[in-house]
C-alpha positions, 0 to 999 in steps of 0.5 A: 480461498486463503493466504499462505505466508512463508518466510524466505528461509522456509522456516515457518508460515501462516495459513489463512482461510475464510473464517478461520486461521491456522497459525505457525511460528515464523522464526526468522521474522522478528520485530524488524521484519516485513510481512506481505500479503495480497488478499481480497476484501470481503472474506471474514477475519483475515489477519497478518501475524508475525510471531516469535518468542518476544513479540507479536505483530498482528494487523487486523483485517481491513473491512470494507463497505466498498466493492471492486477493490483488492488490497495488497499489504506490506508491513515493515518494522525496524525501518530507517527513514532517510534520504534515498541512496544513489541506487534508489535514485537510479531505480526511480530515474530508470522507471521515469525514463521507461514510463516516458518511452511507453506512453505520452501524457495524452495516452494516460487515460487509455492505459489499461491500469488507469482505466481499471482504477477509474472504473473502480472509482466510478463503481464507488460513485467517485469521478476519477477526473475530479478526485484523481487516483494517486497512481494516475496523478504520479504518472501524469507528473512524470510524463509532464517532465516533473519527475517524482517527488523526492521525500524519503526512501520509504515514501519514494518507494511507495511512489515508485511502486504506484507508478510502476503498477498504475494503482494507488498506494499509501504508506503509513506510520503503523505506530500511529494507527489504531485498529481496526481498519475500515475502507469506506466512503467519507461521511458528512462533516469528516475531514483531515489535515492532508499532507501539504497542510491542507484541510481535505473534506472526505465526504463521499470519497474513498478513505481508510479509517481507524478508530480515530477516523479517516487517515488516508486512501487512494486519493490523499493521505493525512499528516496524522499517519504520514511517514516521517524520519521518526517512523520505525514501522510502516504499513503500505496498502495497495489499492488494486482493481478487482479485475487485476490479476492476483499474480500482478498484485503478489509480484508488486507486494513481493517486490516492495518488501524486497525494496523495503529491506534493501533501501529502508533496512527492514529484515526478515521478509515473508511473502504471501500468495492467494490460493 
């Protein structure tokens, strides 16, 4: 099982297989590029790479102690973080109205994607009604008539995709991360300052970690790696249940990469699909 990455112009690609990789130049994707790839955890040494004459972007694999999850990853460089423009505001508003037509607040727990994410959490020994998945929390907010938070174009795109899929998403300042990355349960005494300036104890909770420790996950993210107006490189991670169709995950990553290019200025998009 492997991942094939091709750029929009068809000028190159990267092919990955379990345990080894064959790398070719993606000529049209330079520093200010986007790389997307959905992939399943557990296969060894997956890498996402963009190579040109002047720079190399490599994201180490996300290793995992936790089963039942399939990641989607979008890496965007050269982005401009700022207020959402009118077109993005319109997309968010249309999604909120569509969501309210599709279900009521009382029907959220029975929604297929919400049920699948809750089952994923229970498989990790986490009560999803206590540590509520971020995607479900956003959906509930919309159905309560509160709308989505308006933070910035990049954060709003993250929340838009999470609401559309019903899966937890997280977007992080890539330059603040220190690979390798690991997805695991939080350990005793571990905590971080969450967005909102609240110390959040992560013991027993699913968290993404780098060499400095936990920084985010499918419940809450940290201030250390949050996207700000100074951010120029963004890592978006989608936490999809293993039962979700790969085509749905691929569609979500591809749509997000296009939106990052359209609304945040990222250029040179490469997309990936699971073979």
